[in-house]
C-alpha positions as CSV (number, residue, x, y, z in Angstrom):
1,M,-0.1,-0.1,0.0
2,E,1.5,3.5,-1.0
3,E,1.9,6.1,1.3
4,Y,0.3,9.5,0.7
5,F,1.7,13.0,2.0
6,D,0.4,16.3,2.4
7,T,2.3,18.5,0.0
8,F,3.5,22.0,-0.1
9,T,5.1,24.4,-2.3
10,I,8.3,25.6,-1.8
11,D,7.1,28.7,0.2
12,G,5.1,25.9,2.5
13,K,1.8,26.9,0.6
14,P,-0.4,23.8,1.0
15,M,-1.1,21.5,-2.1
16,G,-2.9,18.7,-1.5
17,V,-2.4,15.1,-0.9
18,K,-0.2,13.3,-3.4
19,P,1.6,9.5,-3.2
20,K,5.0,9.0,-2.5
21,S,5.7,7.7,-5.9
22,F,5.0,11.3,-7.2
23,C,6.6,13.1,-4.5
24,H,9.9,11.3,-5.1
25,S,9.8,11.4,-8.7
26,A,12.2,13.3,-10.8
27,K,11.9,17.0,-9.8
28,P,7.9,17.1,-9.0
29,N,8.6,20.8,-7.9
30,I,6.4,19.9,-4.6
31,Y,7.5,19.4,-1.1
32,H,6.5,17.1,2.5
33,K,7.4,17.0,5.6
34,P,10.1,15.0,6.9
35,V,10.4,13.8,10.5
36,W,13.8,14.1,12.4
37,I,13.2,11.8,15.8
38,W,16.2,12.1,18.4
39,I,16.1,9.5,21.5
40,Y,18.6,9.4,24.1
41,N,19.4,6.4,26.4
42,D,20.4,7.0,29.7
43,A,24.0,6.9,28.8
44,G,23.4,10.0,26.9
45,Q,24.0,8.1,23.4
46,I,21.4,8.8,20.4
47,L,19.4,5.9,19.3
48,V,18.4,5.9,15.6
49,Q,17.0,4.1,12.6
50,K,19.3,4.6,9.4
51,R,18.3,4.6,6.0
52,S,19.2,1.8,3.8
53,A,22.1,2.5,1.7
54,N,20.1,1.2,-1.4
55,K,17.2,4.2,-0.8
56,K,16.6,6.3,-4.1
57,N,16.3,9.3,-2.4
58,F,18.8,10.3,0.7
59,P,20.5,6.8,1.2
60,G,21.8,6.3,4.6
61,F,20.6,9.4,6.2
62,L,18.5,9.3,9.5
63,I,15.1,10.4,8.6
64,C,11.2,9.5,8.4
65,H,8.3,10.6,6.4
66,L,5.1,12.3,8.2
67,P,2.2,10.7,6.7
68,V,-1.0,12.4,5.5
69,M,-2.9,14.8,8.2
70,S,-0.3,13.3,10.9
71,T,1.6,15.5,13.6
72,Q,5.2,15.1,14.5
73,V,4.0,13.5,17.7
74,K,1.8,11.4,16.0
75,T,4.5,10.1,14.0
76,L,7.0,9.8,16.7
77,L,4.4,7.6,18.8
78,T,4.1,5.4,15.6
79,H,8.0,5.1,14.8
80,V,9.3,4.5,18.4
């Protein structure tokens, strides 16, 4: 099942919902919000999930997507 994202112009104006395949196509000229989550353990170490080196966009980066009609907090709770 394909993911869908709320999309925006470069200036942050809403453009509606688009599928991930469209958002990640060559030069779609739209943007969606990513989420960066930093979780520390008691030793002060950062615990993260790294993107696969085989990903088309941003391989090896530490990032996840913000689903349609979601918030950063809701996304955090579903990825932890």
